[in-house]
ZAVEX-893311 format. One line per field, with one value per residue (C-alpha): residue number from 1; x, y, z. Coordinates in steps of 0.001 Angstrom, whole numbers. Example, Ala and Ser with C-alpha at 12.3 -4.5 7.8 and 13.67 -1.06 7.14 Angstrom:
resi c(1, 2)
px c(12300, 13670)
py c(-4500, -1060)
pz c(7800, 7140)
END
This chain:
resi c(1, 2, 3, 4, 5, 6, 7, 8, 9, 10, 11, 12, 13, 14, 15, 16, 17, 18, 19, 20, 21, 22, 23, 24, 25, 26, 27, 28, 29, 30, 31, 32, 33, 34, 35, 36, 37, 38, 39, 40, 41, 42, 43, 44, 45, 46, 47, 48, 49, 50, 51, 52, 53, 54, 55, 56, 57, 58, 59, 60, 61, 62, 63, 64, 65, 66, 67, 68, 69, 70, 71, 72, 73, 74, 75, 76, 77, 78, 79, 80, 81, 82, 83, 84, 85, 86, 87, 88, 89, 90, 91, 92, 93, 94, 95, 96, 97, 98, 99, 100, 101, 102, 103, 104, 105, 106, 107, 108, 109, 110, 111, 112, 113, 114, 115, 116, 117, 118, 119, 120, 121, 122, 123, 124, 125, 126, 127, 128, 129, 130, 131, 132, 133, 134, 135, 136, 137, 138, 139, 140, 141, 142, 143, 144, 145, 146, 147, 148, 149, 150, 151, 152, 153, 154, 155, 156, 157, 158, 159, 160, 161, 162, 163, 164, 165, 166, 167, 168, 169, 170, 171, 172, 173, 174, 175, 176, 177, 178, 179, 180, 181, 182, 183, 184, 185, 186, 187, 188, 189, 190, 191, 192, 193, 194, 195, 196, 197, 198, 199, 200, 201, 202, 203, 204, 205, 206, 207, 208, 209, 210, 211, 212, 213, 214, 215, 216, 217, 218, 219, 220, 221, 222, 223, 224, 225, 226, 227, 228, 229, 230, 231, 232, 233, 234, 235, 236, 237, 238, 239, 240, 241, 242, 243, 244, 245, 246, 247, 248, 249, 250, 251, 252, 253, 254, 255, 256, 257, 258, 259, 260, 261, 262, 263, 264, 265, 266, 267, 268, 269, 270, 271, 272, 273, 274, 275, 276, 277, 278, 279, 280, 281, 282, 283, 284, 285, 286, 287, 288, 289, 290, 291, 292, 293, 294, 295, 296, 297, 298, 299, 300, 301, 302, 303, 304, 305, 306, 307, 308, 309, 310, 311, 312, 313, 314, 315, 316, 317, 318, 319, 320, 321, 322, 323, 324, 325, 326, 327, 328, 329, 330, 331, 332, 333, 334, 335, 336, 337, 338, 339, 340, 341, 342, 343, 344, 345, 346, 347, 348, 349, 350, 351, 352, 353, 354, 355, 356, 357, 358, 359, 360, 361, 362, 363, 364, 365, 366, 367, 368, 369, 370, 371, 372, 373, 374, 375, 376, 377, 378, 379, 380, 381, 382, 383)
px c(206626, 204158, 200889, 200065, 200672, 202745, 199630, 198011, 201150, 201245, 197574, 198137, 201116, 199063, 196242, 198526, 198184, 201358, 201092, 202840, 199592, 198085, 200970, 200112, 201397, 200745, 203024, 205298, 203175, 203021, 203965, 201406, 201408, 203369, 201872, 203817, 202276, 198763, 199234, 200618, 197660, 195248, 196951, 196402, 192699, 192937, 190744, 188466, 184808, 181549, 179573, 176607, 176532, 176685, 173905, 171693, 171930, 171487, 168309, 167002, 167518, 166046, 163081, 162519, 162888, 160220, 157972, 158454, 158125, 155271, 152527, 154653, 155725, 152114, 151109, 153991, 152967, 149346, 150521, 152804, 150045, 147636, 150258, 151091, 147490, 146231, 148878, 148922, 146962, 148582, 152349, 154534, 157131, 159487, 159501, 158482, 161247, 158669, 157910, 161580, 161935, 158819, 160020, 163389, 161715, 159337, 161995, 164323, 161538, 160754, 164141, 166638, 165724, 165857, 169122, 170711, 169670, 171102, 174441, 174659, 173814, 176614, 179117, 178052, 178341, 181888, 183041, 181697, 183775, 187031, 187023, 187407, 189634, 190093, 192560, 192760, 195294, 192676, 191818, 195412, 195797, 197870, 199196, 200638, 197054, 196438, 197991, 195362, 196251, 193862, 195262, 194786, 191358, 189986, 191495, 189876, 186472, 185985, 188372, 188828, 187185, 186101, 184337, 182536, 181513, 180222, 178261, 176682, 175976, 174197, 172056, 171145, 170258, 167999, 166382, 165806, 164171, 162059, 160883, 160152, 158200, 156207, 155329, 154435, 152265, 150580, 149713, 147913, 146394, 142784, 142960, 144658, 141836, 139327, 141204, 139029, 136096, 138080, 138697, 141848, 143131, 142667, 144595, 147448, 147864, 147703, 150327, 152549, 152413, 153083, 156163, 157450, 157129, 158917, 161790, 162254, 162131, 164529, 166894, 166922, 167696, 170431, 171844, 172054, 173735, 176360, 177815, 179373, 180296, 182224, 184068, 184933, 186135, 188409, 189876, 190432, 191993, 194543, 195273, 195844, 198379, 200419, 204112, 206977, 209895, 212049, 209558, 209544, 213329, 213509, 210924, 212752, 215956, 214243, 212431, 215258, 218149, 220735, 222727, 225975, 225128, 223968, 227233, 229249, 227235, 227726, 231456, 231568, 229773, 232252, 235131, 233588, 232966, 236525, 237937, 235756, 236723, 237924, 234485, 232440, 233991, 233080, 229423, 229389, 227489, 230038, 233280, 233598, 237230, 239581, 242279, 244858, 243717, 240145, 237834, 234302, 232391, 228582, 226048, 222328, 219843, 216469, 214518, 216406, 217988, 216297, 219358, 222894, 225116, 228852, 230403, 234081, 236161, 239778, 242500, 245885, 247058, 243649, 241990, 244323, 243551, 239782, 240203, 242337, 239787, 236954, 238763, 239590, 235914, 234379, 232924, 232669, 235042, 233796, 236278, 234673, 237015, 234515, 232015, 234635, 236162, 232726, 231551, 234816, 234561, 230839, 230103, 231395, 231335, 227806, 226149, 223356, 224489, 223124, 220143, 222128, 224045, 220979, 220839, 224564, 224602, 221517, 223383, 226411, 224313, 222474, 225833, 226913, 223708, 224194, 227769, 226595, 223872, 226344, 228806, 226054, 225142, 228805, 229098, 225924, 227261, 230570, 228752)
py c(-73413, -74596, -76225, -77521, -81028, -81702, -82449, -79195, -77233, -78843, -78002, -74380, -74100, -75496, -73018, -70024, -67191, -65448, -61745, -61012, -62039, -58876, -56647, -53727, -54780, -51420, -49434, -47151, -47198, -43444, -42992, -42711, -45702, -45304, -45769, -49010, -50463, -49381, -50970, -54144, -54365, -53924, -56734, -58932, -58066, -55719, -52741, -50367, -51143, -51016, -54235, -52071, -50569, -54033, -55309, -52265, -52533, -56320, -55761, -52747, -53741, -57270, -55798, -53313, -56158, -58160, -55102, -54641, -58343, -59088, -59463, -61826, -63820, -64107, -65543, -68024, -69133, -69608, -71611, -73704, -74392, -75493, -77725, -79612, -79850, -81126, -83843, -84708, -87912, -88828, -88677, -90314, -87803, -90617, -92188, -89631, -87178, -84742, -83557, -82714, -80985, -78926, -77993, -76684, -74936, -72972, -72405, -70859, -68614, -67332, -67186, -66625, -62976, -62021, -63941, -62215, -58795, -59635, -60748, -57660, -55464, -57061, -56666, -53064, -52186, -53572, -51998, -48599, -48736, -50311, -50247, -53421, -55805, -59511, -61459, -64975, -64189, -64012, -67648, -68856, -70617, -68636, -71021, -68156, -67292, -70681, -69586, -67534, -63970, -63400, -60004, -58614, -60246, -58888, -55478, -55241, -56686, -55239, -52396, -50372, -47563, -50136, -52194, -49123, -48037, -51507, -51698, -48291, -49261, -52454, -50524, -47980, -50747, -52491, -49167, -48282, -51605, -51485, -47892, -48476, -51643, -49894, -46875, -48924, -51373, -48563, -46750, -49879, -50890, -49945, -52099, -54955, -55140, -55737, -58695, -61251, -60174, -59494, -61836, -63937, -61809, -58602, -60049, -61297, -57965, -55973, -58065, -58158, -54379, -53931, -56175, -54547, -51049, -52194, -53718, -50747, -48088, -50073, -50601, -46876, -45993, -48646, -47145, -43765, -45430, -46973, -43546, -42837, -46516, -46266, -43170, -44942, -48073, -46005, -44282, -47620, -48991, -46154, -46658, -50393, -49687, -47190, -47985, -47613, -45362, -48453, -49934, -46693, -46694, -50329, -49759, -46683, -48683, -51461, -49117, -46670, -49057, -49800, -46631, -48617, -49757, -46276, -44867, -47306, -46492, -42801, -43295, -45263, -42449, -39938, -42034, -42233, -38491, -37823, -40030, -38296, -34800, -33905, -34828, -33318, -29858, -28862, -29695, -27440, -24161, -22398, -23010, -21219, -20766, -19452, -18081, -20789, -23171, -24399, -24912, -26346, -27067, -26843, -28183, -27500, -29329, -27872, -30843, -33524, -31720, -29932, -27668, -27362, -30422, -30581, -32402, -31739, -30223, -30044, -28241, -26868, -28662, -30278, -26871, -25345, -28225, -27685, -23971, -24705, -27205, -24724, -21872, -24094, -25052, -21646, -22455, -19258, -19122, -16966, -16139, -16105, -17176, -17773, -19559, -21741, -22709, -23481, -25568, -27514, -28231, -29072, -30937, -33949, -34797, -35813, -33841, -31328, -28061, -27455, -25162, -22430, -21806, -21449, -17657, -17174, -19631, -17962, -14624, -16275, -17966, -14691, -12970, -15803, -15544, -11796, -12340, -15001, -12673, -9785, -12093, -13265, -9661, -8930, -11817, -10693, -7131, -8412, -10529)
pz c(-146943, -149570, -148480, -151998, -153138, -156235, -158315, -157213, -158096, -161557, -162110, -161046, -163405, -166278, -165647, -165074, -167595, -168646, -167872, -171174, -172883, -171439, -172489, -174734, -178118, -179731, -177433, -179378, -182551, -182976, -186637, -189431, -191804, -195007, -198453, -198768, -195608, -196629, -200053, -198464, -196066, -198962, -200892, -197827, -197747, -194754, -195580, -193707, -194200, -192270, -191965, -190991, -194480, -196047, -193774, -194379, -198176, -198115, -196107, -198051, -201692, -201454, -199564, -202392, -204894, -203048, -203024, -206768, -207659, -205221, -207878, -209981, -206917, -205783, -209156, -208979, -205484, -206567, -209576, -207388, -204857, -207560, -209143, -205955, -204728, -208086, -208160, -204487, -205083, -208404, -207741, -205104, -203838, -202836, -206312, -208908, -209921, -211303, -207764, -207131, -210492, -209878, -206415, -207643, -210576, -208398, -205744, -208350, -209686, -206193, -204494, -207328, -208119, -204445, -203977, -206979, -205667, -202219, -203727, -205929, -202921, -200884, -203738, -204324, -200613, -200461, -203738, -202674, -199498, -200654, -204452, -206465, -204525, -205089, -202980, -201601, -198866, -196063, -196897, -196407, -193008, -190509, -187875, -185814, -184793, -183195, -179889, -178048, -177102, -174258, -173342, -176818, -177138, -173843, -174459, -177874, -177016, -173522, -172741, -175927, -177875, -180443, -177768, -176393, -179887, -180801, -177559, -178156, -181770, -180671, -178194, -180882, -183368, -180860, -179956, -183605, -184410, -181254, -181790, -185491, -184737, -182005, -184163, -187240, -185294, -183338, -186580, -187837, -184513, -185432, -188566, -186739, -184216, -187026, -188576, -186786, -188911, -192102, -195009, -195374, -198260, -196254, -193334, -195528, -197358, -194117, -192349, -195458, -195879, -192154, -192248, -195445, -193978, -190849, -192838, -195189, -192447, -190248, -193222, -194023, -190414, -190326, -193513, -191794, -188802, -191096, -191981, -188545, -188319, -191593, -190368, -187122, -188925, -191142, -188094, -186361, -189533, -189634, -185951, -186468, -189218, -187226, -187037, -184606, -185451, -185952, -188439, -190406, -190434, -191566, -194286, -195551, -195626, -197555, -199919, -200596, -200261, -197608, -196725, -196982, -200520, -201462, -200133, -202208, -205334, -204703, -204234, -207477, -209312, -207922, -209163, -212621, -212697, -211533, -214281, -216856, -215761, -219251, -220605, -217745, -217548, -221146, -220341, -217270, -217199, -215051, -213130, -209796, -208829, -206233, -208574, -207902, -205139, -205818, -208790, -208879, -212109, -211996, -214483, -214395, -216572, -215592, -216932, -214949, -211968, -209075, -208717, -210161, -209707, -209039, -212008, -211234, -208476, -207550, -205649, -206700, -209877, -210489, -210080, -212653, -215013, -214592, -215368, -218415, -219821, -219145, -220917, -223894, -224276, -223656, -220226, -218121, -215133, -212252, -209498, -206055, -203287, -200418, -202647, -204326, -200977, -199435, -202381, -202409, -198671, -198445, -201683, -203555, -207229, -208203, -205366, -205837, -204283, -200746, -200371, -198623, -201865, -204098, -203975, -204579, -207471, -208953, -208977, -210605, -213283, -213969, -214555, -216826, -218845, -219271, -220447, -222909, -224235, -224579, -226303, -228667, -229541, -230131, -232545, -234305, -234697, -236015, -238549)
END
């Protein structure tokens, strides 16, 4: 018996969370990603990079630029202050465009160099990690991501190695900044206590140098922290691209071709080779035969073939025909009953011989080469 009203049941159904949202979506992803999948992910803008490295360089290089350009920037600020103060009673900011032009002019002189350095630092940090990559695919709307996946979100942000690493990284960053600030301020504490009796320029330079030291030291430490972060991000990236056995099988089928189509193409090649037997046998390096029942012609082009290939084979009358064509064209015929029978049974026309026959075929070809050399010497002597 239910004690809920119909409205309460409807509200509970609306607020119910499907347990499938919490299902592990990466179950079964045990295979290393293929080169094709890695290349596809890169084309989509999915690469392994550390934002800590980007942030550290964007903090460090502009700070060094400010340190280097400080005298010039100080002169510009003094010039700007004089300009506005000298014209404060002459020009109306709401009506005179000269005020706006002067503002943007001085703003560009002060901010543009630092902004350019920051942009170049960000570009450099990304190129160092991923190489040059330009793609607009991450900007394309993906409506499949509109539906929230709470299970995946909570698992990634709260209950994963990535979440634990990010939490530890945040603690370390806060600790670094806090310790650096404490040590830098403590080292200048005697001078800071005398600021009340110091001149304005002394106070400004002391505080500016203090802040600059704090920024540079913190940026260097953050740069060191980015190294393990980059290694971790690359590991997580490889893990995210792992594939199931079925995905590997489907990709191999797509990349290498459907086995059914490959089988048909292979059958077609066999038919063509069978029809061209009269042309293929003279090109063979050797014919291995059972005296009357089987004959197999082998050709080996070392520059295009990993091992000898069967270019013709036959039994009974076809075998006798292969032998006759070979003898008419000077192709050596080697009689080896077990080898001829095995090659006929285990290979088809167009096949590379199986690995278990390599040693036997090597012995046969060595004998053939010796016969050819002896025959050549005989011809030379007769000449």
